[in-house]
N, CA, C and O atoms as a Tripos MOL2 file, in Angstrom:
@<TRIPOS>MOLECULE
protein
  272   271    68     0     0
PROTEIN
NO_CHARGES

@<TRIPOS>ATOM
      1 N         239.6770  120.3720  129.1900 N.3       1 UNK1
      2 CA        240.0580  119.7970  127.6700 C.3       1 UNK1
      3 C         239.0290  119.1510  127.3440 C.2       1 UNK1
      4 O         238.3160  118.4070  128.0170 O.2       1 UNK1
      5 N         238.9530  119.5850  125.8580 N.am      2 UNK2
      6 CA        237.8370  118.6580  124.9710 C.3       2 UNK2
      7 C         238.3640  117.7110  124.0280 C.2       2 UNK2
      8 O         239.3970  118.0420  123.4460 O.2       2 UNK2
      9 N         237.9210  116.7500  123.8040 N.am      3 UNK3
     10 CA        238.1530  115.9030  122.2560 C.3       3 UNK3
     11 C         237.6540  116.0190  121.5050 C.2       3 UNK3
     12 O         236.4530  116.1460  121.7430 O.2       3 UNK3
     13 N         238.0500  116.0800  120.0580 N.am      4 UNK4
     14 CA        236.6520  116.7590  119.1460 C.3       4 UNK4
     15 C         237.7990  115.6100  117.9470 C.2       4 UNK4
     16 O         238.9010  115.0620  117.9240 O.2       4 UNK4
     17 N         236.4600  115.8220  117.0510 N.am      5 UNK5
     18 CA        236.3840  114.4370  116.3350 C.3       5 UNK5
     19 C         236.6610  115.2380  114.6030 C.2       5 UNK5
     20 O         235.7980  115.9580  114.1010 O.2       5 UNK5
     21 N         238.1870  114.8810  113.8090 N.am      6 UNK6
     22 CA        238.4440  114.9790  112.4840 C.3       6 UNK6
     23 C         237.3450  114.1180  111.2390 C.2       6 UNK6
     24 O         237.7330  113.0670  110.7290 O.2       6 UNK6
     25 N         235.8910  114.7740  110.8500 N.am      7 UNK7
     26 CA        235.3970  114.7810  109.9300 C.3       7 UNK7
     27 C         236.0000  113.9550  108.3630 C.2       7 UNK7
     28 O         237.0440  114.1460  107.7390 O.2       7 UNK7
     29 N         235.1380  113.2430  108.1640 N.am      8 UNK8
     30 CA        235.8510  112.3360  106.6040 C.3       8 UNK8
     31 C         236.2390  113.4050  105.9120 C.2       8 UNK8
     32 O         237.0670  113.1420  105.0390 O.2       8 UNK8
     33 N         235.8950  114.6290  106.0110 N.am      9 UNK9
     34 CA        236.2210  115.9160  104.7630 C.3       9 UNK9
     35 C         237.7790  116.9850  105.8410 C.2       9 UNK9
     36 O         238.1420  118.1570  105.7420 O.2       9 UNK9
     37 N         238.2800  115.8190  106.7600 N.am     10 UNK10
     38 CA        238.8530  116.6530  107.6430 C.3      10 UNK10
     39 C         238.2920  117.8280  108.1160 C.2      10 UNK10
     40 O         239.0530  118.7580  107.8510 O.2      10 UNK10
     41 N         237.1560  118.2520  108.7820 N.am     11 UNK11
     42 CA        236.6800  119.1840  109.4680 C.3      11 UNK11
     43 C         236.9590  118.6610  110.9410 C.2      11 UNK11
     44 O         237.2150  117.5230  111.3330 O.2      11 UNK11
     45 N         236.7970  120.1190  111.7840 N.am     12 UNK12
     46 CA        236.2190  120.0370  113.2620 C.3      12 UNK12
     47 C         235.8040  120.4600  113.9570 C.2      12 UNK12
     48 O         236.6360  121.3230  114.2330 O.2      12 UNK12
     49 N         234.5910  120.6520  114.9700 N.am     13 UNK13
     50 CA        233.8150  121.2360  115.0260 C.3      13 UNK13
     51 C         234.2090  121.8820  116.5340 C.2      13 UNK13
     52 O         234.5350  120.9300  117.2440 O.2      13 UNK13
     53 N         234.2980  123.1360  117.2790 N.am     14 UNK14
     54 CA        234.8060  124.0130  118.5100 C.3      14 UNK14
     55 C         234.0130  123.7130  118.8960 C.2      14 UNK14
     56 O         233.0760  123.6920  118.0980 O.2      14 UNK14
     57 N         233.7210  123.3000  120.1770 N.am     15 UNK15
     58 CA        233.1630  122.3280  121.1370 C.3      15 UNK15
     59 C         231.9810  124.1980  121.8220 C.2      15 UNK15
     60 O         232.5910  124.9090  122.6210 O.2      15 UNK15
     61 N         230.8460  124.5660  121.4990 N.am     16 UNK16
     62 CA        230.1310  125.9290  122.2530 C.3      16 UNK16
     63 C         230.7690  126.3330  122.8060 C.2      16 UNK16
     64 O         231.2330  127.3830  122.3640 O.2      16 UNK16
     65 N         231.3500  125.7920  124.3240 N.am     17 UNK17
     66 CA        231.3760  125.8120  125.5150 C.3      17 UNK17
     67 C         233.1400  126.8850  125.2010 C.2      17 UNK17
     68 O         233.3280  128.0400  125.5840 O.2      17 UNK17
     69 N         234.1820  125.9650  124.3950 N.am     18 UNK18
     70 CA        234.9960  127.0690  123.9110 C.3      18 UNK18
     71 C         234.7320  128.0550  123.0090 C.2      18 UNK18
     72 O         235.0000  129.2530  123.0930 O.2      18 UNK18
     73 N         234.1470  127.4090  122.0760 N.am     19 UNK19
     74 CA        233.7770  129.4270  120.7440 C.3      19 UNK19
     75 C         232.8210  130.2180  121.4500 C.2      19 UNK19
     76 O         232.6640  131.2040  120.7290 O.2      19 UNK19
     77 N         231.8670  130.3740  122.7730 N.am     20 UNK20
     78 CA        231.2850  131.4740  124.2240 C.3      20 UNK20
     79 C         232.6940  131.6160  124.9280 C.2      20 UNK20
     80 O         233.1140  132.7710  125.0000 O.2      20 UNK20
     81 N         233.6370  130.4260  125.5600 N.am     21 UNK21
     82 CA        235.3730  131.3890  126.2350 C.3      21 UNK21
     83 C         235.9330  132.1920  125.4310 C.2      21 UNK21
     84 O         236.4910  133.1620  125.9430 O.2      21 UNK21
     85 N         235.9620  132.0650  124.0960 N.am     22 UNK22
     86 CA        236.4360  132.4810  123.3290 C.3      22 UNK22
     87 C         236.3930  134.0580  122.4370 C.2      22 UNK22
     88 O         237.1560  134.8510  121.8870 O.2      22 UNK22
     89 N         235.1610  133.8860  122.6940 N.am     23 UNK23
     90 CA        234.7750  135.0200  121.8330 C.3      23 UNK23
     91 C         234.4540  134.7580  119.9630 C.2      23 UNK23
     92 O         234.3400  135.7550  119.2500 O.2      23 UNK23
     93 N         234.3540  133.5100  119.4300 N.am     24 UNK24
     94 CA        234.3500  133.5550  118.5920 C.3      24 UNK24
     95 C         233.1170  133.1960  117.4060 C.2      24 UNK24
     96 O         232.1640  132.4300  117.5490 O.2      24 UNK24
     97 N         233.4170  133.8760  116.4140 N.am     25 UNK25
     98 CA        231.9690  133.9260  115.3840 C.3      25 UNK25
     99 C         231.9260  133.8690  114.1120 C.2      25 UNK25
    100 O         232.8000  134.4680  113.4850 O.2      25 UNK25
    101 N         231.2560  133.3910  113.6550 N.am     26 UNK26
    102 CA        230.6160  132.1570  112.6060 C.3      26 UNK26
    103 C         231.9880  133.5500  110.9090 C.2      26 UNK26
    104 O         231.8370  134.6150  110.3100 O.2      26 UNK26
    105 N         233.0940  132.4040  111.0030 N.am     27 UNK27
    106 CA        233.2200  133.1010  110.0230 C.3      27 UNK27
    107 C         234.8830  134.2420  109.9640 C.2      27 UNK27
    108 O         235.6180  134.7720  109.1310 O.2      27 UNK27
    109 N         234.6990  134.0540  111.8650 N.am     28 UNK28
    110 CA        235.9390  134.5980  112.2660 C.3      28 UNK28
    111 C         237.5980  133.6100  111.9600 C.2      28 UNK28
    112 O         237.3350  132.4230  112.1550 O.2      28 UNK28
    113 N         238.5930  133.7250  111.7000 N.am     29 UNK29
    114 CA        239.3330  133.7970  111.0220 C.3      29 UNK29
    115 C         240.5170  133.0190  112.3600 C.2      29 UNK29
    116 O         240.7460  133.9070  113.1820 O.2      29 UNK29
    117 N         241.0660  132.0450  112.6470 N.am     30 UNK30
    118 CA        242.2920  131.1160  113.2870 C.3      30 UNK30
    119 C         242.9980  131.1170  112.5790 C.2      30 UNK30
    120 O         242.7690  131.0440  111.3720 O.2      30 UNK30
    121 N         244.5810  131.2380  113.3340 N.am     31 UNK31
    122 CA        245.8160  131.1610  112.6420 C.3      31 UNK31
    123 C         246.2240  129.2250  113.3200 C.2      31 UNK31
    124 O         246.3060  128.8110  114.4760 O.2      31 UNK31
    125 N         246.3370  128.7190  112.3940 N.am     32 UNK32
    126 CA        246.8180  127.7210  112.5680 C.3      32 UNK32
    127 C         248.7050  127.5320  112.9180 C.2      32 UNK32
    128 O         249.4890  128.0780  112.1420 O.2      32 UNK32
    129 N         249.3130  126.6060  114.3050 N.am     33 UNK33
    130 CA        250.8500  126.8070  114.2820 C.3      33 UNK33
    131 C         250.8700  124.9190  114.6300 C.2      33 UNK33
    132 O         250.2160  124.0310  115.1760 O.2      33 UNK33
    133 N         252.1540  125.1750  113.8430 N.am     34 UNK34
    134 CA        252.9020  123.8740  114.8010 C.3      34 UNK34
    135 C         253.2470  123.8990  115.7350 C.2      34 UNK34
    136 O         253.7190  124.9550  116.1560 O.2      34 UNK34
    137 N         253.2030  122.9560  116.4080 N.am     35 UNK35
    138 CA        254.2890  123.2320  117.0750 C.3      35 UNK35
    139 C         255.0560  121.4050  117.3180 C.2      35 UNK35
    140 O         254.1610  120.8740  117.9750 O.2      35 UNK35
    141 N         255.8930  120.5860  117.1690 N.am     36 UNK36
    142 CA        256.2760  120.0240  116.8380 C.3      36 UNK36
    143 C         254.8650  118.7980  116.4180 C.2      36 UNK36
    144 O         254.2260  118.7840  115.3650 O.2      36 UNK36
    145 N         254.6640  117.7170  117.8070 N.am     37 UNK37
    146 CA        253.2960  116.7780  116.9640 C.3      37 UNK37
    147 C         251.9030  117.7640  117.5430 C.2      37 UNK37
    148 O         250.7500  117.3390  117.6130 O.2      37 UNK37
    149 N         252.2380  118.8050  117.8260 N.am     38 UNK38
    150 CA        251.1790  119.7320  118.4530 C.3      38 UNK38
    151 C         250.4080  120.6150  117.6520 C.2      38 UNK38
    152 O         251.1510  121.2390  116.8940 O.2      38 UNK38
    153 N         249.5470  120.8310  117.5580 N.am     39 UNK39
    154 CA        248.8490  121.9750  116.3360 C.3      39 UNK39
    155 C         247.7210  123.3060  116.9340 C.2      39 UNK39
    156 O         246.6580  122.9450  117.4390 O.2      39 UNK39
    157 N         247.9930  124.5860  116.8480 N.am     40 UNK40
    158 CA        247.4840  125.3750  117.9150 C.3      40 UNK40
    159 C         246.8570  125.9010  116.8430 C.2      40 UNK40
    160 O         247.3390  125.9710  115.7130 O.2      40 UNK40
    161 N         245.2760  126.4530  117.3430 N.am     41 UNK41
    162 CA        244.3590  128.0960  116.1590 C.3      41 UNK41
    163 C         244.3060  128.7660  116.8570 C.2      41 UNK41
    164 O         243.4090  128.6470  117.6920 O.2      41 UNK41
    165 N         245.0240  129.6280  116.9210 N.am     42 UNK42
    166 CA        244.6260  131.2700  117.8630 C.3      42 UNK42
    167 C         243.5630  132.1850  116.9950 C.2      42 UNK42
    168 O         243.7160  132.5680  115.8360 O.2      42 UNK42
    169 N         243.0790  132.2920  117.3720 N.am     43 UNK43
    170 CA        241.9280  133.3080  116.5610 C.3      43 UNK43
    171 C         242.8970  134.6320  116.3440 C.2      43 UNK43
    172 O         243.8130  134.9430  117.1050 O.2      43 UNK43
    173 N         242.4480  135.4530  114.9740 N.am     44 UNK44
    174 CA        243.1630  136.6420  114.6400 C.3      44 UNK44
    175 C         241.7800  137.9330  114.8390 C.2      44 UNK44
    176 O         240.6080  138.1510  114.5340 O.2      44 UNK44
    177 N         242.7840  138.4250  115.4690 N.am     45 UNK45
    178 CA        242.1250  139.7290  116.0790 C.3      45 UNK45
    179 C         242.2320  140.9830  115.1620 C.2      45 UNK45
    180 O         243.3880  141.1460  114.7710 O.2      45 UNK45
    181 N         241.5450  141.7060  114.8110 N.am     46 UNK46
    182 CA        241.2750  143.0370  113.7800 C.3      46 UNK46
    183 C         242.7030  143.3850  115.0780 C.2      46 UNK46
    184 O         242.7320  142.8190  116.1700 O.2      46 UNK46
    185 N         244.1690  144.8020  114.4350 N.am     47 UNK47
    186 CA        244.2360  145.6710  115.6350 C.3      47 UNK47
    187 C         243.3640  146.1450  116.9240 C.2      47 UNK47
    188 O         243.3340  145.7710  118.0970 O.2      47 UNK47
    189 N         242.2990  147.6590  115.7860 N.am     48 UNK48
    190 CA        241.8410  147.7990  116.2990 C.3      48 UNK48
    191 C         241.1560  147.7640  118.1640 C.2      48 UNK48
    192 O         241.2180  148.5660  119.0960 O.2      48 UNK48
    193 N         240.5020  146.2990  117.9710 N.am     49 UNK49
    194 CA        240.2620  144.6420  119.0850 C.3      49 UNK49
    195 C         241.1170  144.9650  120.1940 C.2      49 UNK49
    196 O         240.6730  145.3120  121.2890 O.2      49 UNK49
    197 N         242.5300  144.8400  119.8790 N.am     50 UNK50
    198 CA        243.8070  144.5930  120.6180 C.3      50 UNK50
    199 C         244.1430  146.0080  121.5290 C.2      50 UNK50
    200 O         245.0660  145.9580  122.3420 O.2      50 UNK50
    201 N         243.4520  147.1150  121.3800 N.am     51 UNK51
    202 CA        244.2410  148.3900  121.5450 C.3      51 UNK51
    203 C         243.3550  147.6340  123.4940 C.2      51 UNK51
    204 O         242.3910  146.9320  123.8000 O.2      51 UNK51
    205 N         244.9070  148.6610  124.5280 N.am     52 UNK52
    206 CA        244.7950  147.8470  125.9390 C.3      52 UNK52
    207 C         245.3880  147.3270  126.6970 C.2      52 UNK52
    208 O         245.7700  147.4620  127.8590 O.2      52 UNK52
    209 N         245.5010  145.9810  125.0520 N.am     53 UNK53
    210 CA        245.3590  144.5300  126.0930 C.3      53 UNK53
    211 C         246.6040  144.4590  127.0580 C.2      53 UNK53
    212 O         246.8670  143.4360  127.6910 O.2      53 UNK53
    213 N         247.4230  145.7190  127.1350 N.am     54 UNK54
    214 CA        248.1350  145.3310  127.9230 C.3      54 UNK54
    215 C         248.5490  146.0590  128.9410 C.2      54 UNK54
    216 O         249.5400  145.8610  129.6450 O.2      54 UNK54
    217 N         247.6540  147.0320  129.0120 N.am     55 UNK55
    218 CA        247.6910  148.0640  130.1720 C.3      55 UNK55
    219 C         247.3870  147.4430  131.3040 C.2      55 UNK55
    220 O         246.4100  146.7060  131.4410 O.2      55 UNK55
    221 N         248.4530  147.7920  132.4240 N.am     56 UNK56
    222 CA        248.9060  148.4330  133.4350 C.3      56 UNK56
    223 C         249.9820  146.7960  133.9590 C.2      56 UNK56
    224 O         250.1580  146.2300  135.0370 O.2      56 UNK56
    225 N         250.4380  146.5640  132.6460 N.am     57 UNK57
    226 CA        251.9250  145.6770  132.8460 C.3      57 UNK57
    227 C         252.5970  146.2450  132.7550 C.2      57 UNK57
    228 O         252.7030  147.3470  132.2170 O.2      57 UNK57
    229 N         253.9980  144.8870  133.8780 N.am     58 UNK58
    230 CA        254.5150  145.2950  135.0510 C.3      58 UNK58
    231 C         255.6140  145.2320  133.8440 C.2      58 UNK58
    232 O         255.9730  144.2820  133.1480 O.2      58 UNK58
    233 N         256.0610  146.7730  133.8610 N.am     59 UNK59
    234 CA        257.4260  146.9300  132.8370 C.3      59 UNK59
    235 C         258.5720  146.6490  133.6840 C.2      59 UNK59
    236 O         259.6280  146.4730  133.0770 O.2      59 UNK59
    237 N         258.6050  146.5570  135.1030 N.am     60 UNK60
    238 CA        260.1380  147.0820  135.0500 C.3      60 UNK60
    239 C         260.7450  145.4400  135.1260 C.2      60 UNK60
    240 O         260.2490  144.5290  135.7880 O.2      60 UNK60
    241 N         261.5660  145.3910  134.5310 N.am     61 UNK61
    242 CA        262.4440  143.7990  134.0930 C.3      61 UNK61
    243 C         264.0760  144.4610  133.8270 C.2      61 UNK61
    244 O         264.6020  145.3930  133.2180 O.2      61 UNK61
    245 N         264.4100  143.4730  134.5890 N.am     62 UNK62
    246 CA        266.6300  144.2660  134.5610 C.3      62 UNK62
    247 C         266.6590  143.7170  133.0490 C.2      62 UNK62
    248 O         266.2290  142.7140  132.4790 O.2      62 UNK62
    249 N         267.4420  144.9700  132.6510 N.am     63 UNK63
    250 CA        267.5210  145.2360  131.5740 C.3      63 UNK63
    251 C         269.3930  144.8470  131.3020 C.2      63 UNK63
    252 O         270.3300  144.7290  132.0920 O.2      63 UNK63
    253 N         269.3190  144.7770  130.2920 N.am     64 UNK64
    254 CA        271.3030  144.7260  130.4720 C.3      64 UNK64
    255 C         271.8980  146.3400  129.5980 C.2      64 UNK64
    256 O         271.2980  146.9780  128.7330 O.2      64 UNK64
    257 N         273.3360  146.6410  130.2590 N.am     65 UNK65
    258 CA        274.0490  147.5540  130.4050 C.3      65 UNK65
    259 C         273.5490  148.3400  128.8640 C.2      65 UNK65
    260 O         273.4290  149.5630  128.9430 O.2      65 UNK65
    261 N         273.3540  147.9080  127.9470 N.am     66 UNK66
    262 CA        273.3000  148.5970  126.7050 C.3      66 UNK66
    263 C         272.1590  148.9440  126.1420 C.2      66 UNK66
    264 O         272.2880  149.6790  125.1630 O.2      66 UNK66
    265 N         270.8030  148.5810  126.5180 N.am     67 UNK67
    266 CA        269.5350  148.5540  126.5830 C.3      67 UNK67
    267 C         268.7930  149.9230  127.7130 C.2      67 UNK67
    268 O         267.6530  149.6960  128.1200 O.2      67 UNK67
    269 N         269.2790  150.8810  128.0320 N.am     68 UNK68
    270 CA        269.0310  151.2960  128.8040 C.3      68 UNK68
    271 C         268.9140  152.7070  128.1050 C.2      68 UNK68
    272 O         268.5810  153.6940  128.7600 O.2      68 UNK68
@<TRIPOS>BOND
     1     1     2 1
     2     2     3 1
     3     3     4 2
     4     3     5 am
     5     5     6 1
     6     6     7 1
     7     7     8 2
     8     7     9 am
     9     9    10 1
    10    10    11 1
    11    11    12 2
    12    11    13 am
    13    13    14 1
    14    14    15 1
    15    15    16 2
    16    15    17 am
    17    17    18 1
    18    18    19 1
    19    19    20 2
    20    19    21 am
    21    21    22 1
    22    22    23 1
    23    23    24 2
    24    23    25 am
    25    25    26 1
    26    26    27 1
    27    27    28 2
    28    27    29 am
    29    29    30 1
    30    30    31 1
    31    31    32 2
    32    31    33 am
    33    33    34 1
    34    34    35 1
    35    35    36 2
    36    35    37 am
    37    37    38 1
    38    38    39 1
    39    39    40 2
    40    39    41 am
    41    41    42 1
    42    42    43 1
    43    43    44 2
    44    43    45 am
    45    45    46 1
    46    46    47 1
    47    47    48 2
    48    47    49 am
    49    49    50 1
    50    50    51 1
    51    51    52 2
    52    51    53 am
    53    53    54 1
    54    54    55 1
    55    55    56 2
    56    55    57 am
    57    57    58 1
    58    58    59 1
    59    59    60 2
    60    59    61 am
    61    61    62 1
    62    62    63 1
    63    63    64 2
    64    63    65 am
    65    65    66 1
    66    66    67 1
    67    67    68 2
    68    67    69 am
    69    69    70 1
    70    70    71 1
    71    71    72 2
    72    71    73 am
    73    73    74 1
    74    74    75 1
    75    75    76 2
    76    75    77 am
    77    77    78 1
    78    78    79 1
    79    79    80 2
    80    79    81 am
    81    81    82 1
    82    82    83 1
    83    83    84 2
    84    83    85 am
    85    85    86 1
    86    86    87 1
    87    87    88 2
    88    87    89 am
    89    89    90 1
    90    90    91 1
    91    91    92 2
    92    91    93 am
    93    93    94 1
    94    94    95 1
    95    95    96 2
    96    95    97 am
    97    97    98 1
    98    98    99 1
    99    99   100 2
   100    99   101 am
   101   101   102 1
   102   102   103 1
   103   103   104 2
   104   103   105 am
   105   105   106 1
   106   106   107 1
   107   107   108 2
   108   107   109 am
   109   109   110 1
   110   110   111 1
   111   111   112 2
   112   111   113 am
   113   113   114 1
   114   114   115 1
   115   115   116 2
   116   115   117 am
   117   117   118 1
   118   118   119 1
   119   119   120 2
   120   119   121 am
   121   121   122 1
   122   122   123 1
   123   123   124 2
   124   123   125 am
   125   125   126 1
   126   126   127 1
   127   127   128 2
   128   127   129 am
   129   129   130 1
   130   130   131 1
   131   131   132 2
   132   131   133 am
   133   133   134 1
   134   134   135 1
   135   135   136 2
   136   135   137 am
   137   137   138 1
   138   138   139 1
   139   139   140 2
   140   139   141 am
   141   141   142 1
   142   142   143 1
   143   143   144 2
   144   143   145 am
   145   145   146 1
   146   146   147 1
   147   147   148 2
   148   147   149 am
   149   149   150 1
   150   150   151 1
   151   151   152 2
   152   151   153 am
   153   153   154 1
   154   154   155 1
   155   155   156 2
   156   155   157 am
   157   157   158 1
   158   158   159 1
   159   159   160 2
   160   159   161 am
   161   161   162 1
   162   162   163 1
   163   163   164 2
   164   163   165 am
   165   165   166 1
   166   166   167 1
   167   167   168 2
   168   167   169 am
   169   169   170 1
   170   170   171 1
   171   171   172 2
   172   171   173 am
   173   173   174 1
   174   174   175 1
   175   175   176 2
   176   175   177 am
   177   177   178 1
   178   178   179 1
   179   179   180 2
   180   179   181 am
   181   181   182 1
   182   182   183 1
   183   183   184 2
   184   183   185 am
   185   185   186 1
   186   186   187 1
   187   187   188 2
   188   187   189 am
   189   189   190 1
   190   190   191 1
   191   191   192 2
   192   191   193 am
   193   193   194 1
   194   194   195 1
   195   195   196 2
   196   195   197 am
   197   197   198 1
   198   198   199 1
   199   199   200 2
   200   199   201 am
   201   201   202 1
   202   202   203 1
   203   203   204 2
   204   203   205 am
   205   205   206 1
   206   206   207 1
   207   207   208 2
   208   207   209 am
   209   209   210 1
   210   210   211 1
   211   211   212 2
   212   211   213 am
   213   213   214 1
   214   214   215 1
   215   215   216 2
   216   215   217 am
   217   217   218 1
   218   218   219 1
   219   219   220 2
   220   219   221 am
   221   221   222 1
   222   222   223 1
   223   223   224 2
   224   223   225 am
   225   225   226 1
   226   226   227 1
   227   227   228 2
   228   227   229 am
   229   229   230 1
   230   230   231 1
   231   231   232 2
   232   231   233 am
   233   233   234 1
   234   234   235 1
   235   235   236 2
   236   235   237 am
   237   237   238 1
   238   238   239 1
   239   239   240 2
   240   239   241 am
   241   241   242 1
   242   242   243 1
   243   243   244 2
   244   243   245 am
   245   245   246 1
   246   246   247 1
   247   247   248 2
   248   247   249 am
   249   249   250 1
   250   250   251 1
   251   251   252 2
   252   251   253 am
   253   253   254 1
   254   254   255 1
   255   255   256 2
   256   255   257 am
   257   257   258 1
   258   258   259 1
   259   259   260 2
   260   259   261 am
   261   261   262 1
   262   262   263 1
   263   263   264 2
   264   263   265 am
   265   265   266 1
   266   266   267 1
   267   267   268 2
   268   267   269 am
   269   269   270 1
   270   270   271 1
   271   271   272 2
@<TRIPOS>SUBSTRUCTURE
     1 UNK1         2 RESIDUE 1 A UNK
     2 UNK2         6 RESIDUE 1 A UNK
     3 UNK3        10 RESIDUE 1 A UNK
     4 UNK4        14 RESIDUE 1 A UNK
     5 UNK5        18 RESIDUE 1 A UNK
     6 UNK6        22 RESIDUE 1 A UNK
     7 UNK7        26 RESIDUE 1 A UNK
     8 UNK8        30 RESIDUE 1 A UNK
     9 UNK9        34 RESIDUE 1 A UNK
    10 UNK10       38 RESIDUE 1 A UNK
    11 UNK11       42 RESIDUE 1 A UNK
    12 UNK12       46 RESIDUE 1 A UNK
    13 UNK13       50 RESIDUE 1 A UNK
    14 UNK14       54 RESIDUE 1 A UNK
    15 UNK15       58 RESIDUE 1 A UNK
    16 UNK16       62 RESIDUE 1 A UNK
    17 UNK17       66 RESIDUE 1 A UNK
    18 UNK18       70 RESIDUE 1 A UNK
    19 UNK19       74 RESIDUE 1 A UNK
    20 UNK20       78 RESIDUE 1 A UNK
    21 UNK21       82 RESIDUE 1 A UNK
    22 UNK22       86 RESIDUE 1 A UNK
    23 UNK23       90 RESIDUE 1 A UNK
    24 UNK24       94 RESIDUE 1 A UNK
    25 UNK25       98 RESIDUE 1 A UNK
    26 UNK26      102 RESIDUE 1 A UNK
    27 UNK27      106 RESIDUE 1 A UNK
    28 UNK28      110 RESIDUE 1 A UNK
    29 UNK29      114 RESIDUE 1 A UNK
    30 UNK30      118 RESIDUE 1 A UNK
    31 UNK31      122 RESIDUE 1 A UNK
    32 UNK32      126 RESIDUE 1 A UNK
    33 UNK33      130 RESIDUE 1 A UNK
    34 UNK34      134 RESIDUE 1 A UNK
    35 UNK35      138 RESIDUE 1 A UNK
    36 UNK36      142 RESIDUE 1 A UNK
    37 UNK37      146 RESIDUE 1 A UNK
    38 UNK38      150 RESIDUE 1 A UNK
    39 UNK39      154 RESIDUE 1 A UNK
    40 UNK40      158 RESIDUE 1 A UNK
    41 UNK41      162 RESIDUE 1 A UNK
    42 UNK42      166 RESIDUE 1 A UNK
    43 UNK43      170 RESIDUE 1 A UNK
    44 UNK44      174 RESIDUE 1 A UNK
    45 UNK45      178 RESIDUE 1 A UNK
    46 UNK46      182 RESIDUE 1 A UNK
    47 UNK47      186 RESIDUE 1 A UNK
    48 UNK48      190 RESIDUE 1 A UNK
    49 UNK49      194 RESIDUE 1 A UNK
    50 UNK50      198 RESIDUE 1 A UNK
    51 UNK51      202 RESIDUE 1 A UNK
    52 UNK52      206 RESIDUE 1 A UNK
    53 UNK53      210 RESIDUE 1 A UNK
    54 UNK54      214 RESIDUE 1 A UNK
    55 UNK55      218 RESIDUE 1 A UNK
    56 UNK56      222 RESIDUE 1 A UNK
    57 UNK57      226 RESIDUE 1 A UNK
    58 UNK58      230 RESIDUE 1 A UNK
    59 UNK59      234 RESIDUE 1 A UNK
    60 UNK60      238 RESIDUE 1 A UNK
    61 UNK61      242 RESIDUE 1 A UNK
    62 UNK62      246 RESIDUE 1 A UNK
    63 UNK63      250 RESIDUE 1 A UNK
    64 UNK64      254 RESIDUE 1 A UNK
    65 UNK65      258 RESIDUE 1 A UNK
    66 UNK66      262 RESIDUE 1 A UNK
    67 UNK67      266 RESIDUE 1 A UNK
    68 UNK68      270 RESIDUE 1 A UNK
């Protein structure tokens, strides 16, 4: 977890290690989501980049009778 500071222009800098870990690039869009008193920044990814990201997911979940 890293602390960041809001500038006088209400800008923040995302630390390099976090940018590298998430593969963020200059000009990339982030979606801001507020949950109570918490702010989350979620990278907006192109649909074609999402292809196959659920590969191998376990789909064996209990289903209700009307959902078979």
